[in-house]
C-alpha positions as CSV (number, residue, x, y, z in Angstrom):
1,M,25.4,18.0,29.0
2,S,28.9,17.9,27.5
3,D,29.7,20.7,25.1
4,S,32.1,18.6,22.9
5,P,30.4,18.6,19.5
6,Y,30.9,16.6,16.3
7,C,31.2,18.2,12.9
8,V,27.7,18.4,11.2
9,L,29.4,17.8,7.8
10,C,31.7,14.9,8.3
11,G,30.6,13.4,11.7
12,G,34.1,13.6,13.1
13,F,35.0,15.0,16.5
14,I,36.0,18.6,16.8
15,F,39.1,18.6,19.1
16,Y,38.7,22.2,20.2
17,R,40.2,21.5,23.6
18,S,43.4,20.3,22.1
19,P,46.4,22.7,21.7
20,R,47.9,20.6,18.9
21,S,48.0,21.9,15.3
22,S,45.6,19.9,13.2
23,W,42.7,20.5,10.8
24,E,40.4,18.6,13.3
25,T,40.9,21.4,15.9
26,E,39.8,24.3,13.7
27,F,36.1,24.9,13.2
28,R,33.5,27.5,12.1
29,A,29.8,27.7,12.8
30,V,26.7,29.1,11.3
31,R,24.8,30.7,14.2
32,V,22.3,33.4,15.2
33,S,23.1,36.9,16.4
34,D,22.2,37.7,20.0
35,D,20.3,40.9,19.1
36,E,16.6,41.2,18.3
37,H,17.2,40.8,14.5
38,K,18.4,37.1,15.0
39,T,20.6,37.3,11.9
40,R,22.2,34.1,10.7
41,F,25.9,34.4,10.0
42,L,29.1,32.5,9.5
43,T,31.7,32.8,12.2
44,G,35.4,33.1,11.8
45,V,37.8,30.2,12.5
46,G,37.7,28.9,16.1
47,G,40.2,26.6,17.6
48,F,41.9,25.7,20.9
49,I,39.8,27.0,23.8
50,H,40.9,27.1,27.4
51,R,38.9,24.9,29.6
52,D,37.8,27.9,31.7
53,L,36.1,29.4,28.7
54,G,32.8,28.6,27.0
55,F,32.4,27.3,23.5
56,S,33.2,30.2,21.1
57,A,34.4,31.3,17.7
58,P,35.2,34.8,16.4
59,S,32.0,36.6,15.3
60,D,34.0,38.3,12.5
61,I,34.0,36.0,9.4
62,D,37.7,36.9,8.8
63,G,38.7,36.4,12.4
64,R,40.9,33.6,13.7
65,Y,41.3,32.2,17.2
66,D,45.2,32.2,16.8
67,K,45.5,35.9,15.9
68,I,47.6,37.7,18.5
69,S,45.0,40.5,18.6
70,Y,42.0,38.3,19.1
71,R,40.3,38.2,22.5
72,V,37.2,36.1,23.3
73,M,34.1,38.4,23.7
74,P,30.8,37.4,25.3
75,A,29.1,37.7,21.9
76,D,31.5,35.1,20.5
77,E,30.2,32.4,22.8
78,F,27.3,30.1,21.8
79,P,25.9,26.6,22.5
80,P,26.9,24.1,19.9
81,L,24.1,22.1,18.3
82,V,21.7,22.2,21.2
83,G,20.2,25.4,22.6
84,T,20.1,26.2,26.3
85,R,17.5,28.0,28.4
86,H,19.4,31.3,28.3
87,R,20.7,30.8,24.7
88,P,17.9,28.9,22.9
89,D,19.5,29.3,19.4
90,P,22.4,26.9,18.9
91,G,25.3,27.2,16.5
92,Y,25.9,24.4,13.9
93,V,29.6,23.7,14.0
94,F,31.9,22.1,11.4
95,H,35.6,21.8,10.6
96,D,36.9,24.7,8.6
97,Q,38.2,22.2,6.0
98,C,34.8,20.5,5.7
99,W,33.2,23.8,5.2
100,Q,35.5,24.6,2.3
101,V,34.7,21.2,0.7
102,L,31.0,22.0,1.0
103,T,31.4,25.4,-0.6
104,M,33.2,23.7,-3.6
105,Q,30.2,21.3,-3.8
106,L,28.0,24.3,-4.4
107,Y,30.4,26.0,-6.8
108,P,29.9,28.4,-8.6
109,H,26.9,29.3,-6.4
110,P,27.4,31.2,-3.2
111,M,26.6,29.5,0.1
112,P,23.1,30.5,1.3
113,I,23.9,31.0,5.0
114,E,20.3,31.6,6.2
115,R,19.1,28.5,4.4
116,F,22.0,26.5,5.8
117,Y,20.9,27.3,9.3
118,D,17.2,26.7,8.8
119,I,17.9,23.3,7.2
120,C,20.0,22.2,10.1
121,R,17.2,23.2,12.5
122,A,15.0,20.5,10.8
123,F,17.1,17.6,12.0
124,P,17.4,16.0,15.4
125,V,20.5,16.0,17.6
126,R,21.5,12.8,19.3
127,Q,24.6,12.6,21.5
128,L,25.8,16.0,20.1
129,Q,25.7,14.6,16.6
130,L,23.3,16.1,13.9
131,D,21.3,13.1,12.7
132,W,20.8,13.6,8.9
133,G,19.4,10.1,8.6
134,H,22.6,8.7,7.1
135,A,25.8,7.1,8.6
136,Y,28.2,9.8,7.4
137,G,29.6,7.5,4.7
138,G,29.9,4.4,6.9
139,L,31.6,6.2,9.8
140,L,28.7,5.6,12.2
141,K,27.0,2.4,13.2
142,T,23.2,2.6,12.8
143,T,20.4,0.2,13.6
144,P,20.3,-2.5,10.9
145,L,17.3,-3.0,8.6
146,D,16.5,-6.3,10.5
147,F,15.5,-4.1,13.4
148,R,13.6,-1.4,11.6
149,H,11.0,-1.0,8.8
150,P,12.1,0.6,5.5
151,W,10.3,3.8,6.4
152,E,12.1,4.2,9.7
153,Q,15.2,6.4,9.9
154,P,18.4,4.5,10.8
155,R,19.3,5.5,14.4
156,I,22.9,6.3,15.2
157,V,24.3,3.8,17.6
158,S,28.1,4.4,17.8
159,Y,31.2,4.8,15.7
160,V,31.9,1.7,13.6
161,A,34.4,-0.7,15.0
162,P,37.4,-2.3,13.2
163,V,36.4,-5.6,11.6
164,L,38.7,-8.5,11.0
165,V,38.0,-10.8,8.0
166,H,40.2,-14.0,8.0
167,G,42.6,-12.2,10.3
168,V,42.9,-9.2,8.1
169,K,41.5,-5.8,9.0
170,K,38.7,-4.8,6.7
171,A,39.0,-1.3,5.1
172,S,36.6,1.2,6.6
173,P,36.2,5.0,7.1
174,L,38.1,4.5,10.4
175,D,41.3,4.2,8.3
176,Y,41.0,7.7,6.8
177,Y,38.3,9.8,8.5
178,K,41.0,11.8,10.3
179,K,42.8,12.7,7.1
180,D,42.7,16.3,5.8
181,P,40.0,16.3,3.1
182,L,41.2,19.5,1.5
183,D,45.0,19.6,1.6
184,I,45.9,16.4,-0.2
185,P,49.6,16.4,-1.5
186,E,49.2,13.2,-3.5
187,L,46.3,14.6,-5.4
188,Q,48.2,17.8,-6.1
189,Q,51.0,15.7,-7.5
190,T,48.6,13.8,-9.8
191,L,47.0,17.0,-11.0
192,G,50.5,18.3,-11.8
193,E,51.5,15.1,-13.7
194,T,48.3,15.2,-15.9
195,Y,48.6,18.8,-16.7
196,H,50.2,19.7,-20.0
197,C,50.3,22.6,-22.3
198,Q,51.8,21.2,-25.5
199,K,49.9,17.9,-26.2
200,N,47.4,18.4,-29.0
201,T,44.2,16.5,-28.4
202,A,42.3,18.1,-31.3
203,T,43.0,15.1,-33.7
204,E,41.7,12.7,-31.1
205,E,38.7,14.7,-30.4
206,S,37.8,15.2,-34.0
207,S,38.1,11.5,-34.8
208,C,35.8,10.6,-32.0
209,V,32.9,12.6,-33.4
210,S,33.4,11.9,-37.1
211,P,30.7,10.1,-39.1
212,Q,31.2,6.3,-39.1
213,I,29.8,3.7,-41.5
214,R,28.0,1.0,-39.4
215,E,27.0,-2.3,-40.9
216,Y,24.6,-3.2,-38.0
217,T,21.6,-1.4,-36.7
218,D,19.9,-0.9,-33.3
219,C,17.6,1.7,-31.9
220,F,20.5,4.2,-31.6
221,S,22.1,3.6,-35.0
222,S,20.2,6.4,-36.7
223,L,21.4,9.0,-34.3
224,P,24.4,11.3,-35.1
225,V,27.7,10.3,-33.4
226,E,27.8,13.7,-31.7
227,L,24.5,13.0,-30.0
228,L,25.6,9.6,-28.9
229,E,28.7,11.1,-27.3
230,Q,26.6,13.7,-25.6
231,I,24.3,11.0,-24.1
232,Q,27.4,9.1,-22.9
233,R,28.7,12.2,-21.2
234,Q,25.6,12.5,-19.0
235,L,25.9,9.0,-17.6
236,R,28.0,7.6,-14.7
237,I,30.7,5.1,-15.7
238,Q,28.8,2.0,-14.6
239,D,25.8,3.1,-16.7
240,V,28.1,3.8,-19.7
241,T,29.5,0.2,-19.3
242,S,26.0,-1.3,-19.3
243,L,25.0,0.8,-22.3
244,R,28.0,-0.2,-24.3
245,F,27.2,-3.9,-23.6
246,A,23.6,-3.4,-24.7
247,S,24.2,-1.3,-27.8
248,R,26.8,-1.8,-30.6
249,S,26.3,1.8,-31.6
250,F,27.7,2.9,-28.3
251,A,30.2,0.1,-28.1
252,S,31.8,1.4,-31.4
253,L,32.1,4.9,-30.0
254,P,35.6,5.8,-28.8
255,L,35.9,7.2,-25.3
256,S,37.4,10.6,-26.0
257,Q,39.2,13.1,-23.8
258,S,35.9,15.0,-23.8
259,F,34.1,12.0,-22.3
260,W,36.8,11.5,-19.6
261,S,36.7,15.2,-18.7
262,S,32.9,14.8,-18.1
263,R,33.7,12.3,-15.4
264,F,34.8,15.3,-13.2
265,E,31.6,17.3,-13.7
266,S,28.9,17.7,-11.1
267,G,26.9,14.6,-10.3
268,L,29.3,12.2,-12.1
269,D,32.1,9.8,-11.0
270,R,34.9,12.1,-10.0
271,D,33.0,15.3,-9.2
272,Y,34.7,15.5,-5.8
273,V,38.0,16.2,-7.5
274,F,36.8,19.8,-7.7
275,E,40.2,21.3,-8.5
276,T,39.7,20.4,-12.1
277,Q,36.6,22.6,-12.4
278,V,38.1,25.8,-11.0
279,S,41.7,25.9,-12.3
280,T,43.2,24.4,-15.5
281,P,41.4,24.8,-18.8
282,H,40.1,21.5,-20.2
283,R,42.4,21.4,-23.2
284,H,45.4,21.3,-20.9
285,R,44.5,18.1,-19.1
286,D,45.0,14.4,-19.8
287,W,41.7,13.4,-18.5
288,R,41.9,9.6,-19.1
289,T,45.2,9.4,-17.1
290,L,43.7,11.6,-14.3
291,Y,40.7,9.3,-14.1
292,D,42.8,6.2,-13.9
293,K,45.2,7.7,-11.2
294,T,42.3,8.6,-9.0
295,R,40.6,5.2,-9.3
296,A,42.2,3.7,-6.2
297,I,41.7,6.4,-3.6
298,S,42.8,6.5,0.0
299,G,43.8,8.9,2.8
300,G,42.6,12.5,2.3
301,L,40.9,11.9,-1.0
302,A,38.9,9.0,0.4
303,N,37.8,11.1,3.3
304,R,36.8,13.9,0.9
305,R,34.7,11.5,-1.2
306,R,33.0,10.3,2.0
307,I,32.2,13.8,3.1
308,W,31.1,14.8,-0.5
309,D,28.8,11.8,-0.9
310,S,27.3,12.3,2.6
311,N,26.4,15.9,1.8
312,R,24.9,15.4,-1.7
313,S,21.3,15.7,-0.5
314,F,22.2,18.6,1.7
315,A,23.9,20.4,-1.1
316,N,20.9,19.9,-3.4
317,L,18.6,21.4,-0.6
318,L,20.9,24.4,-0.3
319,L,20.6,25.1,-4.0
320,T,16.8,24.6,-4.1
321,K,14.9,27.9,-4.0
322,P,11.2,27.9,-3.1
323,R,9.1,30.6,-4.7
324,K,8.8,32.2,-1.3
325,A,10.0,31.4,2.2
326,L,7.8,30.7,5.2
327,G,8.0,32.6,8.4
328,P,6.1,33.5,11.6
329,E,4.1,36.1,9.7
330,Q,2.5,33.3,7.7
331,Q,1.2,31.4,10.8
332,Q,-2.3,32.7,10.4
333,E,-4.8,30.1,11.7
334,Y,-8.5,29.8,11.5
335,H,-9.0,29.3,15.3
336,H,-12.7,28.6,15.0
337,I,-12.0,25.4,13.0
338,P,-11.5,22.0,14.7
339,W,-8.7,20.3,12.7
340,R,-8.1,16.7,12.0
341,S,-4.4,16.3,11.3
342,I,-1.8,13.7,10.3
343,G,2.0,14.0,10.3
344,G,5.4,12.7,11.2
345,A,6.9,12.0,14.7
346,I,7.1,15.7,15.8
347,G,8.6,16.8,19.0
348,P,7.4,19.6,21.2
349,I,7.5,23.1,19.7
350,G,9.5,25.7,21.5
351,L,11.4,23.3,23.8
352,P,14.9,23.2,22.3
353,L,16.4,20.7,24.7
354,Q,13.5,18.3,24.8
355,S,12.7,18.3,21.1
356,T,16.2,17.6,19.7
357,A,15.7,13.8,19.5
358,S,12.4,14.0,17.5
359,P,12.7,12.7,13.9
360,C,11.2,15.9,12.6
361,K,10.2,19.4,13.8
362,Q,7.4,21.7,13.0
363,L,8.9,25.2,12.6
364,Y,6.1,26.9,10.7
365,Q,2.3,26.6,10.2
366,Q,0.2,27.9,7.4
367,S,-3.6,27.9,6.9
368,V,-5.5,28.6,3.7
369,R,-9.0,28.9,2.4
370,L,-9.6,26.8,-0.7
371,P,-11.4,27.9,-3.8
372,Q,-14.7,26.2,-4.6
373,A,-14.1,24.9,-8.1
374,I,-10.7,23.1,-8.0
375,S,-9.6,21.8,-11.4
376,Q,-6.0,20.7,-10.5
377,I,-3.8,20.4,-7.4
378,A,-0.1,21.0,-8.0
379,V,2.1,19.1,-5.5
380,S,5.6,20.3,-5.1
381,L,8.1,17.5,-4.4
382,I,11.7,17.3,-3.3
383,S,14.2,14.4,-2.7
384,F,16.4,14.0,0.4
385,N,18.4,10.8,1.1
386,E,16.7,9.1,-1.8
387,R,13.2,9.7,-0.3
388,K,10.6,12.1,-1.9
389,Y,8.8,14.6,0.3
390,V,5.8,16.9,-0.3
391,T,6.9,20.5,0.2
392,G,3.8,22.5,-0.8
393,L,0.4,22.5,-2.6
394,R,-1.2,24.8,-5.2
395,F,-5.0,24.6,-5.8
396,L,-5.9,25.8,-9.3
397,S,-9.4,27.0,-9.7
398,T,-11.6,27.4,-12.8
399,V,-13.2,30.4,-11.2
400,G,-11.8,32.8,-8.7
401,Q,-8.3,33.0,-7.2
402,D,-5.9,30.1,-6.8
403,A,-4.7,29.1,-3.3
404,E,-1.3,27.7,-2.2
405,I,0.3,26.5,1.0
406,G,3.9,25.6,1.9
407,Y,7.1,25.7,-0.2
408,I,6.2,25.9,-3.9
409,L,9.0,24.6,-6.2
410,P,8.5,25.6,-9.9
411,G,9.5,22.8,-12.2
412,K,9.2,20.2,-9.5
413,E,5.4,19.8,-9.4
414,V,3.1,16.9,-10.1
415,M,-0.4,17.8,-11.3
416,L,-3.4,16.0,-9.8
417,K,-6.5,16.2,-12.0
418,M,-9.7,16.8,-10.0
419,S,-11.9,14.9,-12.5
420,D,-12.9,11.4,-13.5
421,A,-11.8,9.4,-16.5
422,N,-14.4,11.3,-18.7
423,D,-13.1,14.6,-17.5
424,K,-16.2,15.3,-15.4
425,P,-15.2,17.7,-12.6
426,G,-15.0,16.4,-9.1
427,T,-15.3,18.0,-5.6
428,F,-12.2,17.9,-3.4
429,A,-12.9,15.9,-0.3
430,G,-9.4,15.3,1.1
431,F,-6.3,13.2,0.7
432,V,-5.0,9.7,1.1
433,V,-1.7,10.3,2.8
434,A,1.6,8.4,2.7
435,V,3.4,9.6,5.9
436,G,6.6,8.6,7.6
437,P,8.2,9.7,10.9
438,T,10.1,12.5,9.1
439,G,7.2,14.0,7.1
440,I,4.7,13.5,4.3
441,H,6.0,11.6,1.3
442,A,3.0,11.3,-1.1
443,L,-0.6,12.5,-1.5
444,R,-3.6,11.2,-3.5
445,A,-6.6,13.4,-3.8
446,T,-10.2,12.1,-3.2
447,M,-13.4,13.5,-4.5
448,L,-17.0,13.4,-3.2
449,E,-18.1,11.6,-6.4
450,G,-15.9,8.6,-5.4
451,H,-13.0,9.2,-7.7
452,L,-9.3,9.1,-6.8
453,S,-6.4,11.0,-8.4
454,Q,-3.1,9.4,-9.1
455,W,-0.4,9.6,-6.5
456,A,1.9,12.6,-6.2
457,G,5.2,11.4,-4.6
458,C,6.3,7.9,-3.8
459,P,4.0,5.9,-1.4
460,D,6.1,2.7,-1.8
461,E,7.1,1.2,1.6
462,I,5.5,4.1,3.4
463,P,2.6,3.9,6.0
464,Q,-0.7,5.2,4.6
465,S,-3.9,6.6,6.0
466,L,-7.5,7.6,5.1
467,R,-7.7,10.0,8.0
468,L,-8.0,13.1,5.8
469,C,-10.7,11.6,3.5
470,M,-13.9,13.4,4.4
471,T,-17.6,13.1,3.4
472,E,-18.0,16.8,2.5
473,R,-16.2,19.4,0.5
474,I,-12.9,20.6,2.0
475,T,-13.0,24.3,2.5
476,H,-9.8,25.0,4.4
477,L,-6.4,23.3,4.8
478,K,-3.6,23.7,7.4
479,G,0.0,22.5,7.0
480,G,3.0,22.3,9.3
481,F,6.5,22.6,7.8
482,D,10.1,22.4,8.8
483,S,12.6,24.3,6.8
484,F,12.1,22.4,3.5
485,K,9.2,20.0,3.6
486,M,5.7,19.4,4.9
487,V,5.6,17.5,8.2
488,T,1.8,17.7,9.0
489,L,-1.4,18.3,7.1
490,A,-4.9,18.9,8.5
491,V,-8.4,19.3,7.2
492,P,-11.5,20.6,9.0
493,S,-13.2,18.0,11.2
494,T,-16.9,17.5,11.9
495,A,-16.0,16.6,15.5
496,T,-15.8,19.4,18.0
497,D,-12.7,17.7,19.5
498,P,-10.8,15.7,16.9
499,E,-8.3,14.6,19.4
500,A,-10.8,13.1,21.8
501,S,-10.6,9.3,22.1
502,P,-11.6,6.7,21.1
503,H,-10.4,7.2,17.5
504,L,-12.8,4.9,15.6
505,P,-13.2,3.4,13.1
506,L,-9.5,2.5,13.0
507,R,-9.6,1.6,9.3
508,A,-10.4,5.2,8.6
509,T,-8.5,7.1,11.3
510,A,-5.3,5.1,11.9
511,I,-2.0,5.1,10.0
512,W,-1.4,1.6,8.4
513,Y,1.6,-0.2,7.1
514,P,2.1,-1.8,4.6
515,T,-1.6,-1.5,3.4
516,I,-4.9,-0.4,4.8
517,P,-6.9,-3.5,5.8
518,S,-9.7,-4.5,3.4
519,P,-13.3,-4.1,4.5
520,N,-13.8,-7.9,4.8
521,L,-11.4,-8.1,7.8
522,Y,-12.8,-7.7,11.3
523,L,-10.5,-5.6,13.5
524,H,-12.4,-5.9,16.9
525,E,-11.3,-2.3,17.5
526,T,-13.6,-1.4,20.4
527,T,-11.3,-3.4,22.7
528,F,-8.0,-2.2,21.1
529,V,-6.1,-0.3,23.7
530,G,-4.3,1.8,21.1
531,Q,-7.5,3.6,20.2
532,D,-6.8,6.1,23.0
533,V,-3.4,7.1,21.7
534,P,-3.6,10.8,20.5
535,L,-3.9,11.1,16.7
536,S,-1.1,13.7,16.8
537,E,1.4,11.0,17.5
538,F,3.0,8.9,14.8
539,R,1.9,5.4,15.7
540,P,1.4,3.2,12.6
541,L,-0.7,0.0,12.9
542,I,0.9,-3.0,11.3
543,P,-1.3,-5.9,10.3
544,V,0.4,-9.3,10.2
545,M,-1.7,-11.9,8.4
546,F,-0.1,-15.0,9.7
547,G,-3.0,-17.1,8.3
548,G,-2.0,-16.1,4.8
549,P,-4.5,-15.2,2.0
550,R,-8.0,-16.6,2.9
551,G,-6.4,-18.6,5.8
552,A,-4.2,-20.7,3.5
553,Y,-1.3,-20.8,5.9
554,L,-3.2,-21.9,9.0
555,E,-2.9,-25.6,8.2
556,Y,0.9,-25.2,8.5
557,L,1.1,-23.1,11.7
558,T,3.0,-25.0,14.4
559,R,4.4,-22.5,16.9
560,I,3.9,-19.0,18.3
561,V,7.2,-17.7,19.7
562,V,7.2,-14.5,21.8
563,T,10.4,-12.5,22.3
564,V,10.7,-10.6,25.6
565,A,13.1,-8.0,26.9
566,N,13.0,-5.8,30.0
567,S,9.8,-7.6,31.2
568,V,7.8,-6.7,28.2
569,I,6.8,-8.5,24.9
570,V,8.8,-7.0,22.0
571,G,8.3,-9.5,19.3
572,I,6.0,-12.3,18.0
573,D,7.0,-14.9,15.5
574,F,4.7,-17.4,13.8
575,E,6.5,-20.5,12.6
576,Y,5.2,-23.1,10.1
577,D,5.8,-26.8,9.5
578,N,8.1,-27.1,6.6
579,E,9.5,-30.6,7.1
580,A,7.5,-32.0,4.2
581,G,8.3,-28.9,2.1
582,G,4.7,-27.9,1.7
583,A,4.6,-24.7,3.8
584,P,4.8,-21.6,1.7
585,I,7.0,-19.8,4.3
586,E,9.0,-20.8,7.4
587,R,8.4,-17.8,9.6
588,M,6.4,-14.6,9.8
589,R,7.5,-11.8,12.2
590,A,5.0,-9.5,13.7
591,C,7.3,-6.5,14.5
592,K,10.8,-5.2,14.6
593,S,12.2,-4.0,17.9
594,T,15.4,-2.1,18.6
595,V,15.1,-2.6,22.4
596,S,17.3,-5.7,22.3
597,A,19.1,-7.6,19.6
598,D,19.4,-10.5,22.0
599,E,16.7,-13.0,21.0
600,S,17.7,-15.6,23.6
601,V,14.8,-15.0,25.9
602,K,11.8,-16.5,24.2
603,M,8.5,-18.1,25.2
604,T,6.9,-20.7,23.0
605,F,3.4,-22.1,22.4
606,S,2.9,-25.0,20.1
607,I,-0.2,-25.3,17.9
608,D,-1.3,-28.2,15.8
609,G,-2.2,-26.4,12.5
610,P,-1.8,-29.5,10.4
611,G,-4.4,-31.2,12.7
612,G,-6.9,-28.4,12.3
613,E,-6.1,-26.4,15.5
614,V,-6.7,-22.7,15.1
615,L,-6.6,-19.7,17.4
616,T,-10.0,-18.6,18.8
617,N,-8.8,-15.7,20.9
618,M,-5.8,-13.4,21.5
619,Q,-6.2,-11.1,24.5
620,V,-3.9,-8.5,25.9
621,K,-4.8,-9.1,29.6
622,G,-5.3,-6.8,32.5
623,D,-1.6,-6.3,33.2
624,Y,-1.2,-3.9,30.2
625,W,1.5,-1.8,31.8
626,M,2.1,1.9,31.7
627,N,5.0,3.5,33.5
628,T,4.9,7.3,33.5
629,A,8.5,7.6,34.5
630,Q,9.8,5.9,31.4
631,P,10.2,7.1,27.8
632,D,7.2,7.8,25.5
633,A,6.6,4.2,24.6
634,R,6.1,3.2,28.2
635,R,4.0,6.3,28.9
636,H,1.5,4.8,26.5
637,G,2.0,1.2,27.6
638,A,3.9,-1.9,27.0
639,I,2.5,-5.4,26.6
640,T,3.4,-7.5,29.6
641,S,0.8,-10.3,29.2
642,L,-0.8,-12.0,26.2
643,E,-3.3,-14.9,26.4
644,V,-4.0,-17.1,23.5
645,A,-6.7,-19.8,23.2
646,T,-7.5,-22.4,20.5
647,N,-10.5,-24.4,19.3
648,K,-9.1,-27.5,21.1
649,K,-9.8,-25.8,24.4
650,R,-6.2,-25.1,25.1
651,S,-4.9,-21.7,26.3
652,F,-1.6,-20.2,27.2
653,T,-0.5,-16.9,28.8
654,F,2.7,-15.3,27.7
655,Q,3.7,-13.4,30.9
656,P,7.4,-12.4,31.0
657,S,7.2,-11.2,34.6
658,L,6.9,-14.8,35.7
659,I,10.5,-15.4,34.6
660,P,12.6,-14.4,37.6
661,Q,15.2,-12.4,35.6
662,L,12.4,-10.5,33.9
663,K,10.4,-9.1,36.8
664,I,8.7,-5.8,36.2
665,P,11.1,-3.1,37.5
666,P,9.9,-0.8,40.3
667,G,8.4,2.5,39.5
668,P,5.0,4.3,39.1
669,Q,2.9,1.8,37.2
670,I,-0.7,2.0,36.0
671,R,-2.4,-1.3,35.2
672,K,-5.1,-0.7,32.7
673,R,-7.9,-3.2,32.5
674,T,-8.9,-4.1,28.9
675,P,-12.4,-5.3,27.9
676,K,-12.6,-9.0,26.9
677,I,-12.3,-9.6,23.2
678,V,-15.2,-11.5,21.6
679,I,-14.4,-12.8,18.2
680,T,-17.2,-12.1,15.6
681,P,-19.2,-15.4,15.2
682,G,-18.6,-17.2,12.0
683,T,-15.1,-15.7,11.6
684,T,-11.6,-17.2,12.2
685,I,-8.5,-15.4,13.5
686,T,-6.1,-15.1,10.6
687,G,-3.9,-12.2,11.8
688,I,-3.1,-9.6,14.3
689,Y,-2.3,-5.9,14.2
690,V,0.1,-4.1,16.4
691,M,0.7,-0.4,17.2
692,H,4.3,0.2,16.2
693,D,6.9,1.7,18.5
694,S,10.4,2.4,17.4
695,Y,11.8,1.3,20.7
696,L,9.7,-1.6,21.9
697,G,8.4,-2.8,18.6
698,M,4.8,-2.7,19.6
699,I,2.7,-1.2,22.4
700,S,-0.8,-2.6,21.6
701,L,-2.2,-5.7,19.9
702,G,-5.5,-6.7,18.5
703,P,-6.8,-9.8,16.6
704,I,-7.9,-9.8,12.9
705,S,-10.6,-12.3,11.9
706,E,-12.4,-13.1,8.6
707,V,-15.0,-15.4,7.1
708,L,-13.2,-18.3,5.4
709,G,-14.5,-20.5,2.6
710,N,-17.0,-23.3,3.4
711,E,-14.6,-26.1,2.4
712,W,-11.8,-24.8,4.8
713,T,-14.4,-24.2,7.6
714,A,-15.7,-27.8,7.3
715,D,-12.1,-29.1,7.7
716,V,-11.6,-27.1,10.8
717,R,-15.0,-28.0,12.2
718,S,-14.2,-31.7,11.8
719,A,-11.1,-31.2,13.9
720,L,-13.1,-29.8,16.8
721,P,-13.3,-32.1,19.9
722,S,-16.7,-33.9,20.2
């Protein structure tokens, strides 16, 4: 593996093999000491390294690679971003200038070095780039939303490429990402031009907060002008503009120097111009002019803003302090308990090389015995990249001692009442869980008496599961955590081996997106191949009701189009007759695949929905293919053959391997025979469900049928051949 890393803060390359003088060649790292204490520390400034030497930076925080007295010592060497067999603890590297920008983002708080390192450990490394789940301010190209679900992390593909619009190069981070984000001469000039000592702004300030006689009224007109200005100071400029359009009380309020100075405060429009917060007193600055002169940014200031915005969530994490940290000493387990668990897409524990590409990592485990009478559950929540995550739980008891698990964040908790609408106490029986590949986003408590609490967190556009909803009181709980959030959660299981397959019923054990199927739908799960996939893997099932509500779309269905790539089925589209304008939709897609953006290889089956033709079977046939030499998706299988049949005694087999250019590649393959699917009598196929895979789109498929209304059934029955 190449040891040429990218900066974890800006995404740019660290040119440490270059002897040239540039900010891009100088770097620091947060790493771990080689002794038994494993102390996290910030290195000195590293730079040009001879090709015969390993990656290194001075261990002394004040050391520099270009000091005449400096000599590389064995203790200065470390693997960047990815550990090795002999050095399992990597160092997280970044440009020295980017580090100084981040320290200003935390100002006046000191940088918590240990927390910095632990947070970095929670994220995967792909192609020597730390994958935070964002594109480093547009510098990197990621998988578009068309090829992933809202809950999937955007995957890094490459650097963005120059784009021409009408022959003119479109502005992009490529134009400025190599500009120094700290030393910006044009910004220093602007700061100097807007600094003054003599101009008296007191008159302007006082006039802006003086009482005004207003002849109109709105909901804000009764508030003092001082309070209106304070409200205005807390908002970003686009929100201020909207507010002034909506309220004449705010529209009549002058925008004072005090208001413009607030633009440069943390969390507001120009907070990345941090020089204003650490140097000149506010009264010595023409804030309106400074705001206007930094409106059109380019070069180093544009790069600083990109880096600043990319690290907002990271900076907030660094400043968040749990009530107590987790560590190996808190990994107590109740080994006699069989656990039923749910969680994100977690990689192997203790394998630094193999686990780096997993969306999340389990660094710590914690188990707890729960009190008997639980009155409330306090769920700690944190936001990262505009997603909420559960970090910890507190169980408040009416008798006895409270219990807690995970990272408890005072002031960031949502309380779940363990009682019904009449405040009658309930018995804790588990959670409905909203879980994504990077961890647990929301929880909803269930009670033996049949009551549900409100949601804590945000379950919107997140897969959900009933797996942790039990039929007896929950006595213990186990959680898995990375450095700041919960990534797995488990409750005691009544089964001696909760991981033993098959995992039925799917409605209760699987993870579903976007919703859990209603009880009136038949899943034919005993023949679903995905029932054998371990519950420890993050494999959501995605129902696609191509028949619409109560089969309303079936009469418009005209084509089933299968997309294939690399000899496997990676997508299914259902198309509807819309020539007369009566069809409610034109197309419904069954899954999103990143294996290939080329949709030119398709197989089509026509169906006469307007004439009453409906599907009577959908069967993944015997050539369900597993290749143990391939990535995880193919280790579990890939659909290489799908047979469909209709009530007009027509059938068709989608088999990509029959296309010469799509023959199954050589390799160790296991053909798994699947039982024949028998559709429940009296029901009609109105949908399918697929087991999601982030690479292939799907790796298993099953039909969904339901009992339709008598009127619709009569119409279909009349279309059957005599």
